[in-house]
N, C-alpha and C positions, 0 to 999 in steps of 0.2 A: 613309504609314500606319505606325502604331506596331506593331512586332512584339514579341511576348513572347520572353524569352530561352529558348534551347533547353534550358538546364539550370538546375536549382535545387540549391543546396548542401544537404547533409544537415542542417546546423545551421539553415538557413533554413526547411526543411520542419518540423523539430522545433519551432521557434519558432511557426510558424503553428498547429500542432496543439495545443500547450499553451496558447497564447493563446486558442484557441477554447474549451478546457475552462475556462479562467479566467473566461470570460464566463458560464459555467454555475454554477461552484462556486469562488469565489475562494480559499477555504481550500485547495483541492486544489493550486493552483499553488504556493503557498509550501511546502506539504507535499512536493510532488514535488521541488522544488529541494533541500530538506533531505535527503530520502531519497537523492537522487543523490549528494550530498556524503558522506553516511555510507557509502553502498555503495562509493564510490570509495576511501575510507580503508580499508575492510575488504579490498577487493581488492588494494590496495597492500601491506597487511600480509601477505597470502597469497602475494605474489609472482607474481600471475597475469601471463600474457603480454599484450603490448600490445593485441592484438585482443580478447581476452576482457575486459580492463580497459575498453576502449571500449564493448563491448556492455553491460556492467554499467551504465556511466554513462548511456548512451542509454536503455536499458530502464527504469532507475529514473525518469528524467524522464517517461517515457510510461506507467508501469505502471498508472495510473488513468484513462487516456484513455477506457476503456469506460464510465465514468460518464456520458458524454455521451448514452448510449443508455438510461439509467435515467430513468423518468418523474419529473417534479417532485413528484408526489404522494407518491412513495416517498422520493426524495432529500431532500425538505424536510419530511418528516413529523415533527412535534415530539412523538413518543411511540413507544410500543412497536410494532414491526412484526409483522404476521401472518406465518404460515409462507409464504404465497404472496409476500408483499412481500420477505421475506428471500431467497427464491429469486431474485426479480427483481434485487435488488441484488447478490447473489452472481454474477449473470450478467455483471457488468461486466468480469471478466477474459476471458471468451469474446468479448464484444463488442469489447474492445480488440484481441484477436487477429484478429477478422474485419476490423477496420478496417486494422490495420497490415500484415496478410499480403497485402493487395492491392497493396502497394508493394514491388517486388522488392528494393530495398536495405534494407528493414526486415523481411524474412521471418524472419531469425534472431531479431531483436528480438521479433517477434510471439510466438514460442514461449516466450521468457522471460516476457513479459507474461502469457501464458496461464496459467502455472504459479506465479505469485508468491504465491498463497494456498494452495498445497499444504502439507501438514504432513509432517514427517519420519516420523510414525507412520502415515501413509497415510489420515488422516481429514480431509484438506483437500479443496479443490475446484479445478477442476471435474472432474478425473479420478481423484482419490484415489490419486495416485502416492505411493510410499514410498521413503525413503532416497535412495540415489544415482540412483534413476530420475528424480528431480526435477532439472532442469538446475541446475548449480552457481550460475549467475548468479541464478536465481530464488530459491535458498536464501539467497544474500547479501541480496537485496532484502527477503526476508521478515523478516530480523532487523532491518535498517535501518528498514523500514516499522513494525515493532512498536515499536521504541524511540521513533520520532517520534510515533506514534499515542498512546502512553502519556504522553509528556511535553508534548504540545501542549495549549493551552487550547481548550476547545470552548464553545459557547453555554451549556451546562448544567453545566459543572464546570471547575475549574482542572486544569492538567496535573500529572501525578505527578512528584515530585522525581526527578532523573536517577539518583541512587544507587538509589532504589527500583525504577526501571524496569530497571536493570542486573540487580538481584537477581531481578526477575520473569522476565526472559529466561533467566537461568541456572537458575531453578527448573524451567523447561520445556525444558531442554536434553535432547535425545534423544527427546522426545515431539513437541513442536511444532517445535522448531528443530534444525537440523543441528549436531552437536557441533563439527565442524571450523570452521564459521562462527562459532559462539559463542566459541570459543577466540580467534579473531582479533578478534572484537568486543570481548572483554574487554581486549585489549591497546591498542586504539585508542579505547575509549569515553571516556576522560578528555578527548580532543580534542573530543568532541561537546558537552561541558558548556558550551562557549563559545557555542553556538547557543541563542538564546532564542526561544521560541514567541511569535508575534505574534497580534494579533486575527485571527480567521478570515476577516474581510472588511473592507475599507475602507468598505464600504457596508452599514450596519446593516440595510438593507431586504432584503438578499439574502445568505443563506448556507445551506449544507446543515446540517440538524440532526443527521442520522444520523451517529453517531460512528464515525470510521474504526477506532477500536480494536475496535468490534463486529465489523467485517469481519475484522480481523486475528485475533481470538480465536475466531471462529465455525468450526464444522465443517460439512461438507457437509449440506445439507438434502435428504433423500430419503426414499422409502418412506412418505410421508405423515406422518412423524414431525415434530413441531413442535420444531425446534432453535433457535427464535427466541432470540437473545441480545441483542437491542437493549434500550435503556434509555429511561426517560422523562426529558424535560427537567426540570432542577431537582434531579435525583438528587444526593445528597451525595457527597463524595469517599469517605467510608467505605463507603457503599453501592456505589459504583462499584468499589472495590477488592475488596469481597466478591463482587460479580457476576463479576469477572474470575477470581477464584480458583475459583469454582464452575463456570465455563463452560469452563475449559481442561482 
């Protein structure tokens, strides 16, 4: 009788998890690998200890795993999201936490994933944490996530030039992003320019329309207020840039 191995390595477990997500949204797999690389470069520049450096890398790979719990109707909607739909897609960080926290070796990682959409000014989600109340690893991923979201091609628009994305991140230093992280990001950002965004999916029949930059730029939806920041497919680059400036 064939017996299963008693142990599974952490990297094997991570591979299974992100491959599962890739089957749902192929763009997210490539995005997660780039965010992990960017986050690792930032953490190296900051001189973080080996344990924290490893947590940043793993959490960046898994930061969007909660998208697997978002309905196809919302994830693949080719247009503007309603308030209720925005709340559903914002729930991906808590869904990711719920998935990962069930695995003892990933409980610290789950906390980082939970808070990767918090904002330095306290207007993020899911808990509205402010400043250094946000885990340092989550603050690192937030900046790396933002850079990749803005520079990646999506079905409805081309990615922003890297220099423009760097300026955009610096423009929101101390409001959306932690200044400590942005300072390190500025030193290593030239290394990121070597990474080129690829097509969001090798299969044209399946990709998520909802722009990751919309999640990155959005604030907590609450109190019945419509803070829907999503965009329509086919929106021009100029319109997208104006949308970002208004929504931050």
